[in-house]
N, C-alpha and C positions, 0 to 999 in steps of 0.2 A: 751815917745812916744807910744800915744794909736793907737794899729792896731787890734782893736776890729773888727770882722765880724757882718754888720745887721744881724739879725734873719728874715728868709723868712716865714713868715707866708702860712699854706697852705690855699687854695681857699676855699671857702664854699663848693662846690661841687666838690670831687675828686673821682679819678680812686683808687679802691683798691682790694686785694683778700685775702680772708680767707683759712687757712688751719687748719685740724683737726690735732690733736697731740696725738698719743695714749701712754699716760705715764703707770708707772706700775699701780697706785691704781685707774686712773681716765682719761677723756678723756681732752684736751685742746683746745680753739681755738687761732689762733694768724691769726690778720689779718695788713696788712702793705697797707697804703693809700700811693700815688704817688704823686709830682708836675707833670705839666702837661709833661714834658720833661722825664718823668717815671724815674728820681730818686726819692727813699722812700724819704718819708716827715712826717711818723707818723707810730706809732706801737702799737697794743693794745692786751693785751692777757686776756684769761677769762678760768678759770677755772671752768669745770663742777660740780656739786656736791659739792658747798661750799657754805656756808651759805657768806652772802654779808659783811660780817664785818670780815670775818679769817684775821687771821694775814697771812696766804699766798697770798690771795689779795691785801690786802695794800703793802707787798713788790714788787709782780709783778705789780702792779702800781705805784709803785716809780722807778722802773727799766723803765717800758715803759715810762714813762715822762722823763726819763733822756736820754733814748736814743732818743725818739722823738726831743726834744730841741735838742740835739747834730747834729740832723740831718737835722734840721732847721738852724742853724748855718754853714753849710756845713760841718759836719765834714764826712770823708766817710764812709761808712757803714763796710766795710773790717778793719777800724782801731778800731772798738768798739767790733767787734766780731771774736776773734782769738786764 
């Protein structure tokens, strides 16, 4: 039995908020965009003062891509961060 949920992709233009995070050695920026009904649809994270191809940046991109796709498939945010 196949009970897969369809992926709800974000619209081309969407609302979002960016916050600054103060980490021990640098700053980071996290952006959360939302569907029209207010549910989070995707998340981005950027470390300041990084080289574009750093290993930290790559792992952050992988984690945020995973999180964003899970949100688009209807996974509740609270079950992903806990």
